[in-house]
N, C-alpha and C positions, 0 to 999 in steps of 0.2 A: 504494500500500500504506500509506503514512504517513497518508493521508487517512482510510482505513478505521479505523486504530488511533485516530486522534484522535476520530473520530465515535463509536467505542465508548466511549472514555474520557468524552466529553461526555455521552453517554446514561447511563452508569453514575453519573456525578457528579450528574446531574439526579435520578435515582432515589434517590440517597443523601440528597437534600434533600426530595424530594416524598413518599417513602414514610413517613418518620417524622412529617412534618407532617400528612399525611392521616390517619395513625393517631391522633395526638393530637387532631386536629379531630374525628374520628369518635367518640372516647371522650368528649370534652368536650361534644358536642352530641347525645349519645345516639343516634348513627346506627348504631352497631354493636350487634348483638343481645346482650342480657344486660348491657350497660354501664349501663343505668338501675337495675339492682338492686344495684349496688355502692355502698359508702360512698365519700365523697369521698377519703378516704385510700387505700382500696383501688384506686379508679379511677386515682388519680395513680400509684401503684406499678405497676399492671398496664399502664397505657398507656405509661409510660416504659420498662418492661421490653420490651413488644412493639415499641416504636419502635426500641430498641437492637438487638433481634433482627433487625428488618427491615433495618437498615443492614448488619449482619453478613451477612445473606443476599445483599444486593446486592454486597458485597465478594467473597464467595465465588463468586458467579456471574461477576463480572468476572474473577477469577483463572482460573476455568474457561475462559472465553472467550479469555483471553490464552494459556493453555496450548494451546489448539486452533489458534493462529495458525501458519501454515506457517513452517517454519524453512528458509530458503535458505542453504545453506553458501556462504560467501564464498570465491571462488577468487581468489587474488592474481594480479596481472599477472605472467606468466612473465619478461618483461624486467626488471621491478623485482626479482624474486627473484634473477635471475642477477647483476644489479648489486650487490645487497645481499650475496650470497655472495662475490662478487669483492672487495668493499670490506672484508669481515671477514677474508678470508684474506690480504690484502696488509697487511703491517705498515707503519705510517707511521714516518717518521724520528724524530719526537719520542717517540712511544709506545714504539718499540723501544729507544731509548736509556734512557728512564726505567725500562723493564722490566728491561733488562740490568743497570743500576746497582743496582736494588733486589734482584735475584737475587744479585749479587756481595756486597752488604751482608749478605744473609741467610746466605750461605755463611760469611762471616767471623764 
């Protein structure tokens, strides 16, 4: 399961680098339709805006994929739970002495 999560993270990270670079390359080399009609200033603004939007789309898709991951409820070991409950219910010598002395001081 951890390998699948790491694989999805790696793929999303690669798309976060590749998508904006491909968009910027496409705008700068007039590979995208309509980009040759833009002024240099408009082409810079539009290509930057579209590159940023593409990164946000990749992040949103990654979040969506993470939300679809199966959630396995962790069941703690019953022996561990029994030992933990027993240790909490049994007062220790030092803790009970300090607790009782604190309660006596509060009463006074």
